[in-house]
DRENNU-944542 format. One line per field, with one value per atom (N, C-alpha, C): x, y, z; residue in three letters. Coordinates in steps of 0.02 Angstrom, whole numbers. Atoms other than C-alpha are relative to their C-alpha. Example, Ala and Ser with C-alpha at 12.3 -4.5 7.8 and 13.67 -1.06 7.14 Angstrom:
<pts>
x	[45  615  45  -42  684  -39]
y	[-59  -225  60  -59  -53  55]
z	[0  390  0  -3  357  37]
rest	[ALA  ALA  ALA  SER  SER  SER]
</pts>
This chain:
<pts>
x	[65  -11  61  -37  62  3  -9  132  -11  28  37  6  -8  91  -72  59  -72  -18  5  -40  -5  -16  -14  -79  59  -159  4  13  -198  -61  63  -334  -29  38  -469  18  -30  -411  66  -68  -227  12  -10  -153  76  -62  -7  15  -21  83  9  12  77  70  -49  254  25  -21  250  -3  2  287  -13  17  208  18  -26  285  -51  56  200  -6  22  112  5  -6  136  -75  71  -8  12  0  -35  -70  53  -170  -33  45  -309  11  -22  -234  77  -71  -60  -1  -22  9  72  -73  162  25  -26  265  27  -26  329  67  -57  461  24  -9  448  -4  2  481  -19  20  388  17  -16  463  -55  43  381  -8  8  303  5  0  304  -72  55  173  -1  5  133  -73  72  -1  -19  11  -79  -13  -1  -87  60  -74  73  8  -13  134  79  -68  291  15  -23  380  28  -9  466  70  -62  603  11  -20  596  3  -3  639  -11  11  569  10  -24  645  -51  51  550  3  21  463  24  5  487  -78  60  343  5  -10  315  -75  64  176  -51  41  101  -17  14  27  60  -56  153  -6  -3  216  -10  -1  158  -65  74  29  -48  55  -39  -32  29  -88  -71  77  -282  -26  28  -308  -9  7  -293  35  -17  -269  65  -75  -75  26  -31  41  79  -58  196  23  -13  286  70  -62  430  14  -28  533  15  -18  619  71  -67  760  23  -27  769  -3  -7  805  -12  15  728  12  -12  809  -47  39  740  -18  27  633  13  4  642  -65  72  508  0  15  440  -64  67  302  -31  37  171  9  0  166  -50  51  68  -32  35  -63  28  -28  39  60  -55  185  -11  3  208  -64  52  82  14  -35  197  69  -72  350  24  -23  454  73  -59  598  5  -26  688  23  -24  775  70  -64  916  27  -16  924  14  -13  985  -14  18  906  13  -13  991  -53  40  917  -17  13  819  0  4  827  -63  74  682  5  21  617  -68  53  497  -47  45  346  29  -15  367  68  -76  551  -4  -23  621  70  -57  753  21  -24  848  19  -19  927  72  -68  1067  37  -20  1078  13  2  1135  -6  10  1065  22  -22  1178  -43  39  1102  -10  27  995  5  4  1016  -77  73  864  -5  9  797  -75  66  662  -43  35  523  15  -21  539  62  -73  714  7  -17  784  71  -68  921  20  -15  1007  26  -32  1078  62  -57  1217  29  -12  1214  11  -10  1288  -15  16  1218  31  -34  1326  -39  27  1274  -26  16  1171  -9  9  1171  -72  66  1026  1  8  960  -64  63  854  -48  52  685  18  -2  686  77  -76  885  -8  -19  951  62  -65  1091  16  -16  1174  19  -16  1210  76  -69  1368  32  -19  1383  13  4  1429  5  1  1371  38  -35  1485  -43  41  1426  -1  -2  1358  -17  15  1330  -64  56  1194  -6  3  1151  -51  51  1068  -1  4  1100  13  -5  1116  74  -68  1262  11  -2  1315  25  -29  1348  70  -72  1513  34  -30  1542  0  13  1581  8  13  1522  8  -9  1555  -5  4  1510  -68  67  1368  22  33  1330  52  -48  1402  32  -34  1536  41  -36  1623  70  -71  1776  24  -27  1829  -62  43  1758  -9  18  1692  43  -40  1842  -7  -9  1841  -74  67  1650  -5  -1  1672  42  -50  1814  -34  34  1704  -66  67  1557  26  -27  1676  14  -32  1724  65  -72  1876  44  -37  2024  -5  10  1997  -70  66  1812  12  -21  1878  28  -41  2006  -50  43  1862  -45  30  1764  32  -36  1897  20  -20  1938  -64  62  1744  -11  -6  1763  39  -37  1894  -22  25  1805  -60  52  1657  21  -29  1756  60  -69  1935  25  -24  1947  -38  21  1847  -52  45  1722  -74  69  1544  -42  44  1401  -2  19  1357  54  -72  1542  17  -18  1576  -55  50  1410  21  -13  1462  57  -63  1644  -15  8  1583  -49  35  1459  40  -47  1600  39  -42  1705  -42  35  1566  -3  -3  1574  46  -48  1734  -2  2  1694  -76  73  1515  -19  20  1528  -20  22  1499  -72  72  1322  -43  46  1236  19  -25  1336  -37  20  1283  -75  82  1093  -8  17  1104  12  -18  1184  -61  57  1043  -61  68  904  5  6  856  0  1  876  7  -14  926  66  -57  1094  57  -44  1250  40  -41  1348  62  -60  1498  45]
y	[-64  6  53  -64  177  29  -37  278  69  -73  449  30  -36  573  26  -21  634  77  -67  817  5  9  763  1  5  786  -41  49  642  14  -10  691  -70  62  546  -6  7  470  -4  10  476  -64  70  302  2  10  261  -81  67  87  -9  12  3  27  -7  49  80  -71  235  39  -33  361  77  -61  537  36  -35  662  60  -58  811  54  -58  943  -13  18  861  4  -11  883  -53  49  738  2  -25  785  -67  43  675  -48  26  628  -26  16  573  -77  76  392  -3  3  353  -75  61  197  -20  21  86  23  -13  128  74  -69  317  36  -26  432  75  -73  598  44  -38  722  48  -44  859  69  -55  1012  -6  10  930  9  -2  958  -36  36  828  3  -25  896  -28  25  869  -69  57  724  -38  23  649  -67  74  470  3  0  438  -79  60  276  -25  36  171  40  -14  220  73  -75  410  30  -34  533  74  -71  707  28  -51  840  41  -49  969  57  -65  1114  -21  15  1021  -4  -4  1045  -33  41  915  -4  12  915  52  -60  1093  13  -30  1176  36  -42  1249  77  -69  1421  32  -13  1466  34  -51  1594  -40  30  1471  -56  56  1347  33  -15  1334  -47  39  1210  -71  74  1054  -52  58  884  -16  17  880  -37  55  757  22  11  735  -67  70  565  -3  7  523  -79  66  364  -19  40  261  33  0  301  78  -68  495  27  -43  621  67  -77  791  36  -46  907  59  -56  1059  44  -44  1175  -18  29  1071  14  -4  1112  -35  32  1009  12  -19  1071  -45  44  977  26  -4  975  42  -35  1078  -27  29  1042  5  -22  1132  -48  43  1003  -70  66  834  -11  11  855  -36  38  775  23  -3  819  -60  74  663  8  2  622  -79  71  457  -26  38  357  14  -14  380  68  -68  567  34  -38  690  74  -55  849  40  -24  965  69  -45  1117  56  -61  1252  -17  6  1166  -1  -10  1184  -36  37  1074  21  -32  1167  -51  37  1107  -32  40  974  -18  29  933  -71  75  761  -5  10  715  -68  73  550  -28  47  435  26  -16  471  68  -76  663  27  -32  772  81  -73  952  32  -34  1053  58  -51  1186  65  -53  1309  -2  9  1236  -10  -2  1265  1  8  1216  26  -25  1306  -53  45  1228  -30  49  1083  -7  19  1051  -79  75  869  -1  21  817  -76  72  656  -33  38  514  22  -24  566  57  -67  742  29  -34  852  70  -71  1025  39  -27  1136  49  -54  1263  59  -54  1399  6  15  1334  11  -15  1389  -28  20  1312  27  -27  1402  -49  43  1331  -38  48  1192  -17  21  1157  -66  64  984  -13  13  925  -74  77  756  -42  48  610  14  -4  620  72  -67  812  29  -38  931  73  -72  1111  27  -29  1212  42  -46  1314  66  -70  1478  10  -5  1433  11  -10  1484  -22  46  1364  35  -27  1443  -49  51  1301  -61  79  1109  -9  13  1041  -79  74  870  -47  42  716  4  0  704  61  -77  898  24  -54  1014  68  -70  1190  49  -49  1344  72  -66  1526  27  -27  1644  48  58  1608  -68  49  1435  -27  28  1367  -55  64  1210  -1  -9  1178  -80  71  995  -51  67  826  -15  10  767  -73  56  640  -34  32  614  -35  39  578  -69  71  442  -45  48  361  -18  19  358  -58  40  277  -59  59  134  -1  -6  204  -26  9  120  64  -50  222  9  -2  180  43  -43  251  77  -80  413  28  -20  430  20  0  402  69  -55  534  71  -65  668  8  -8  636  28  -18  661  74  -69  822  50  -43  888  12  0  841  55  -48  944  82  -76  1098  22  -28  1105  -16  -2  1060  35  -36  1188  -17  42  1071  44  -18  1125  -58  42  1041  -69  63  914  -38  36  867  -30  29  849  -64  60  742  -56  68  624  -27  20  609  -31  42  563  -64  66  439  -50  46  358  -29  34  344  -38  42  271  -71  71  116  -38  41  75  14  -15  149  8  1  107  44  -50  227  63  -68  374  -4  -1  310  49  -58  434  63  -69  580  -10  7  508  21  -2  500  72  -66  674  42  -47  758  -10  13  680  27  -31  764  78  -75  951  28  -34  1070  74  -67  1246  15  -2  1224  -15  21  1171  59  -47  1273  6  -18  1354  52]
z	[-1  -3  6  13  -52  80  -65  109  -17  18  106  69  -60  232  12  -16  324  -30  25  259  -75  81  76  -30  34  -43  -72  62  -171  -24  27  -279  -23  15  -312  -78  64  -479  -10  8  -458  17  -6  -479  31  -29  -359  6  -16  -354  68  -68  -192  48  -44  -129  -20  0  -173  63  -58  -42  -18  10  -32  61  -65  89  26  -35  192  -53  43  97  -69  83  -80  -19  47  -201  -56  55  -329  -34  36  -462  -17  2  -521  -60  64  -684  2  0  -620  23  -13  -616  18  -34  -504  3  1  -535  65  -67  -397  19  -27  -287  -2  3  -323  68  -64  -169  -14  6  -179  70  -61  -51  22  -18  46  -51  35  -42  -80  70  -215  -32  28  -339  -71  66  -483  -21  36  -595  -61  72  -760  -15  27  -865  4  -8  -800  24  -5  -812  35  -26  -695  5  -5  -704  74  -57  -569  37  -43  -435  -19  2  -466  73  -73  -324  -14  15  -319  69  -62  -183  5  -25  -102  -61  39  -211  -72  66  -376  -20  28  -495  -76  54  -632  -32  37  -768  -11  -4  -742  -88  79  -905  -27  24  -1020  4  -5  -1010  -73  58  -1181  -20  13  -1251  -38  40  -1375  33  -34  -1241  20  -8  -1241  46  -45  -1107  -29  22  -1216  42  -45  -1135  -16  15  -1159  56  -50  -1060  14  -14  -969  10  -13  -977  33  -40  -850  -6  -17  -855  63  -55  -730  35  -32  -600  -18  12  -621  68  -64  -480  -19  13  -475  64  -58  -352  10  -20  -274  -56  43  -380  -68  74  -538  -27  29  -655  -74  61  -805  -19  17  -896  -68  44  -1011  -78  70  -1205  -19  36  -1324  -52  52  -1454  -63  59  -1581  -12  13  -1569  26  -26  -1485  33  -63  -1349  57  -59  -1234  9  -23  -1142  34  -11  -1119  29  -40  -998  8  0  -1013  68  -55  -885  27  -38  -756  -15  23  -784  77  -54  -642  -12  13  -636  70  -50  -509  7  -30  -418  -48  47  -523  -69  69  -681  -30  35  -811  -68  63  -952  -20  23  -1054  -44  41  -1157  -58  63  -1297  -7  -2  -1252  6  -6  -1266  26  -28  -1145  -4  1  -1170  66  -65  -1040  21  -38  -908  -17  26  -946  73  -61  -811  -11  4  -790  68  -50  -675  28  -32  -566  -39  37  -655  -80  69  -828  -18  34  -932  -69  70  -1096  -16  28  -1194  -39  27  -1283  -55  60  -1419  -3  -4  -1371  10  -10  -1398  32  -35  -1280  -3  14  -1320  60  -60  -1207  24  -32  -1085  -7  8  -1122  67  -67  -982  -20  4  -958  56  -51  -862  38  -34  -724  -34  36  -794  -77  72  -964  -29  23  -1074  -75  74  -1248  -24  44  -1377  -19  17  -1425  -64  68  -1566  -5  1  -1536  11  -10  -1538  36  -28  -1418  -11  8  -1475  50  -52  -1370  16  -18  -1268  -6  3  -1294  69  -64  -1155  -8  7  -1139  69  -49  -1028  39  -48  -877  -30  26  -935  -69  77  -1115  -14  25  -1216  -75  64  -1359  -44  40  -1507  -72  60  -1647  34  -24  -1641  17  -29  -1549  -16  22  -1640  64  -49  -1533  11  -22  -1440  5  6  -1447  65  -47  -1319  -13  26  -1327  60  -45  -1236  -18  5  -1230  -17  29  -1281  -58  9  -1414  11  1  -1391  -60  58  -1499  16  -16  -1521  26  -27  -1420  6  -9  -1458  11  -19  -1412  71  -61  -1254  27  -5  -1233  69  -55  -1050  21  -7  -1042  -42  43  -1187  31  -32  -1086  63  -54  -933  -27  15  -1031  -41  31  -1107  -72  65  -1273  -6  8  -1338  -37  32  -1383  -75  81  -1572  -11  0  -1547  14  -13  -1473  -48  62  -1608  -61  62  -1743  18  -8  -1653  -14  7  -1647  -73  74  -1830  -45  14  -1859  10  -22  -1771  -39  48  -1871  -73  63  -2032  -1  -13  -1973  4  -23  -1905  -17  3  -1960  -74  74  -2143  -52  49  -2219  -47  38  -2297  9  -12  -2334  42  -41  -2225  -41  26  -2358  -11  -1  -2400  69  -68  -2212  24  -20  -2193  -41  39  -2335  22  -29  -2261  67  -55  -2094  -10  16  -2161  -30  25  -2255  54  -53  -2101  47  -43  -2001  -32  21  -2111  34  -44  -2017  65  -75  -1854  14  -27  -1796  50  -48  -1650  -23  35  -1768  -14  23  -1803  22  -25  -1688  -38  45  -1779  -65  62  -1947  7  -3  -1893  16  -20  -1815  -57  53  -1963  -59  39  -2074  12  -3  -1999  10  7  -2026  82  -61  -1884  1  2  -1838  -20  11  -1905  53  -55  -1819  30  -32  -1698  -32  32  -1774  34]
rest	[UNK  UNK  UNK  UNK  UNK  UNK  UNK  UNK  UNK  UNK  UNK  UNK  UNK  UNK  UNK  UNK  UNK  UNK  UNK  UNK  UNK  UNK  UNK  UNK  UNK  UNK  UNK  UNK  UNK  UNK  UNK  UNK  UNK  UNK  UNK  UNK  UNK  UNK  UNK  UNK  UNK  UNK  UNK  UNK  UNK  UNK  UNK  UNK  UNK  UNK  UNK  UNK  UNK  UNK  UNK  UNK  UNK  UNK  UNK  UNK  UNK  UNK  UNK  UNK  UNK  UNK  UNK  UNK  UNK  UNK  UNK  UNK  UNK  UNK  UNK  UNK  UNK  UNK  UNK  UNK  UNK  UNK  UNK  UNK  UNK  UNK  UNK  UNK  UNK  UNK  UNK  UNK  UNK  UNK  UNK  UNK  UNK  UNK  UNK  UNK  UNK  UNK  UNK  UNK  UNK  UNK  UNK  UNK  UNK  UNK  UNK  UNK  UNK  UNK  UNK  UNK  UNK  UNK  UNK  UNK  UNK  UNK  UNK  UNK  UNK  UNK  UNK  UNK  UNK  UNK  UNK  UNK  UNK  UNK  UNK  UNK  UNK  UNK  UNK  UNK  UNK  UNK  UNK  UNK  UNK  UNK  UNK  UNK  UNK  UNK  UNK  UNK  UNK  UNK  UNK  UNK  UNK  UNK  UNK  UNK  UNK  UNK  UNK  UNK  UNK  UNK  UNK  UNK  UNK  UNK  UNK  UNK  UNK  UNK  UNK  UNK  UNK  UNK  UNK  UNK  UNK  UNK  UNK  UNK  UNK  UNK  UNK  UNK  UNK  UNK  UNK  UNK  UNK  UNK  UNK  UNK  UNK  UNK  UNK  UNK  UNK  UNK  UNK  UNK  UNK  UNK  UNK  UNK  UNK  UNK  UNK  UNK  UNK  UNK  UNK  UNK  UNK  UNK  UNK  UNK  UNK  UNK  UNK  UNK  UNK  UNK  UNK  UNK  UNK  UNK  UNK  UNK  UNK  UNK  UNK  UNK  UNK  UNK  UNK  UNK  UNK  UNK  UNK  UNK  UNK  UNK  UNK  UNK  UNK  UNK  UNK  UNK  UNK  UNK  UNK  UNK  UNK  UNK  UNK  UNK  UNK  UNK  UNK  UNK  UNK  UNK  UNK  UNK  UNK  UNK  UNK  UNK  UNK  UNK  UNK  UNK  UNK  UNK  UNK  UNK  UNK  UNK  UNK  UNK  UNK  UNK  UNK  UNK  UNK  UNK  UNK  UNK  UNK  UNK  UNK  UNK  UNK  UNK  UNK  UNK  UNK  UNK  UNK  UNK  UNK  UNK  UNK  UNK  UNK  UNK  UNK  UNK  UNK  UNK  UNK  UNK  UNK  UNK  UNK  UNK  UNK  UNK  UNK  UNK  UNK  UNK  UNK  UNK  UNK  UNK  UNK  UNK  UNK  UNK  UNK  UNK  UNK  UNK  UNK  UNK  UNK  UNK  UNK  UNK  UNK  UNK  UNK  UNK  UNK  UNK  UNK  UNK  UNK  UNK  UNK  UNK  UNK  UNK  UNK  UNK  UNK  UNK  UNK  UNK  UNK  UNK  UNK  UNK  UNK  UNK  UNK  UNK  UNK  UNK  UNK  UNK  UNK  UNK  UNK  UNK  UNK  UNK  UNK  UNK  UNK  UNK  UNK  UNK  UNK  UNK  UNK  UNK  UNK  UNK  UNK  UNK  UNK  UNK  UNK  UNK  UNK  UNK  UNK  UNK  UNK  UNK  UNK  UNK  UNK  UNK  UNK  UNK  UNK  UNK  UNK  UNK  UNK  UNK  UNK  UNK  UNK  UNK  UNK  UNK  UNK  UNK  UNK  UNK  UNK  UNK  UNK  UNK  UNK  UNK  UNK  UNK  UNK  UNK  UNK  UNK  UNK  UNK  UNK  UNK  UNK  UNK  UNK  UNK  UNK  UNK  UNK  UNK  UNK  UNK  UNK  UNK  UNK  UNK  UNK  UNK  UNK  UNK  UNK  UNK  UNK  UNK  UNK  UNK  UNK  UNK  UNK  UNK  UNK  UNK  UNK  UNK  UNK  UNK  UNK  UNK  UNK  UNK  UNK  UNK  UNK  UNK  UNK  UNK  UNK  UNK  UNK  UNK  UNK  UNK  UNK  UNK  UNK  UNK  UNK  UNK  UNK  UNK  UNK  UNK  UNK  UNK  UNK  UNK  UNK  UNK  UNK  UNK  UNK  UNK  UNK  UNK  UNK  UNK  UNK  UNK  UNK  UNK  UNK  UNK  UNK  UNK  UNK  UNK  UNK  UNK  UNK  UNK  UNK  UNK  UNK  UNK  UNK  UNK  UNK  UNK  UNK  UNK  UNK  UNK  UNK  UNK  UNK  UNK  UNK  UNK  UNK  UNK  UNK  UNK  UNK  UNK  UNK  UNK  UNK  UNK  UNK  UNK  UNK  UNK  UNK  UNK  UNK  UNK  UNK  UNK  UNK  UNK  UNK  UNK  UNK  UNK  UNK  UNK  UNK  UNK  UNK  UNK  UNK  UNK  UNK  UNK  UNK  UNK  UNK  UNK  UNK  UNK  UNK  UNK  UNK  UNK  UNK  UNK  UNK  UNK  UNK  UNK  UNK  UNK  UNK  UNK  UNK  UNK  UNK  UNK  UNK  UNK  UNK  UNK  UNK  UNK  UNK  UNK  UNK  UNK  UNK  UNK  UNK  UNK  UNK  UNK  UNK  UNK  UNK  UNK  UNK  UNK  UNK  UNK  UNK  UNK  UNK  UNK  UNK  UNK  UNK  UNK  UNK  UNK  UNK  UNK  UNK  UNK  UNK  UNK  UNK  UNK  UNK  UNK  UNK  UNK  UNK  UNK  UNK  UNK  UNK  UNK  UNK  UNK  UNK  UNK  UNK  UNK  UNK  UNK  UNK  UNK  UNK  UNK  UNK  UNK  UNK  UNK  UNK  UNK  UNK  UNK  UNK  UNK  UNK  UNK  UNK  UNK  UNK  UNK  UNK  UNK  UNK  UNK  UNK  UNK  UNK  UNK  UNK  UNK  UNK  UNK  UNK  UNK  UNK  UNK  UNK  UNK  UNK  UNK  UNK  UNK  UNK  UNK  UNK  UNK  UNK  UNK  UNK  UNK  UNK  UNK  UNK  UNK  UNK  UNK  UNK  UNK  UNK  UNK  UNK  UNK  UNK  UNK  UNK  UNK  UNK  UNK  UNK  UNK  UNK  UNK  UNK  UNK  UNK  UNK  UNK  UNK  UNK  UNK  UNK  UNK  UNK  UNK  UNK  UNK  UNK  UNK  UNK  UNK  UNK  UNK  UNK  UNK  UNK  UNK  UNK  UNK  UNK  UNK  UNK  UNK  UNK  UNK]
</pts>
């Protein structure tokens, strides 16, 4: 049976698995579902049409699933979807989607959101990302797996951050960041590859070398984007680790950081 503090407010209709814990003064809305092993601390608000997976932890004053901060929002029944094993520290806010886009804001598995981070409407956050304190992303942003967002980093709406990329503290991202890339500054510009992050995640020396060569192809050889895209795709035939980069470059976006 779920453990609900006497001061918590769980609306009729909310669905809680048996071993969910709801802390003092927290509020759970009528269209919220919470998976097993999740712990909701004190003063948390879980609102909207929000589905939460297993073993998530919500710290005090976090707000998940509220309506989007978007003038176009007209009360449509949009949603928020949270995966498993995520941590939401103090004052994290994640808003529901809009009818004009996906209609859903999605967060994957194993992510760490530090204090005051924000995920806006219609964003997609992959798995095992880290949002350092005050990192915030605008609407319609896509964040790949294992991305690290430095403290106070910001991302413009509709941008994409590729898998294993790192956005340095205080950076403002106005265009797409390819996988494996480290960016820094306002506006954010490329500053090499995330070699240490790749080593920590088990990439081989050969794979890291292939990533570095691909980065040089994109940024150091003076090629057009089409020529660089073709060269990276050719290199991926012998280096499968480059597959995320090839897929990323094949999709349209806001243009690459330069």
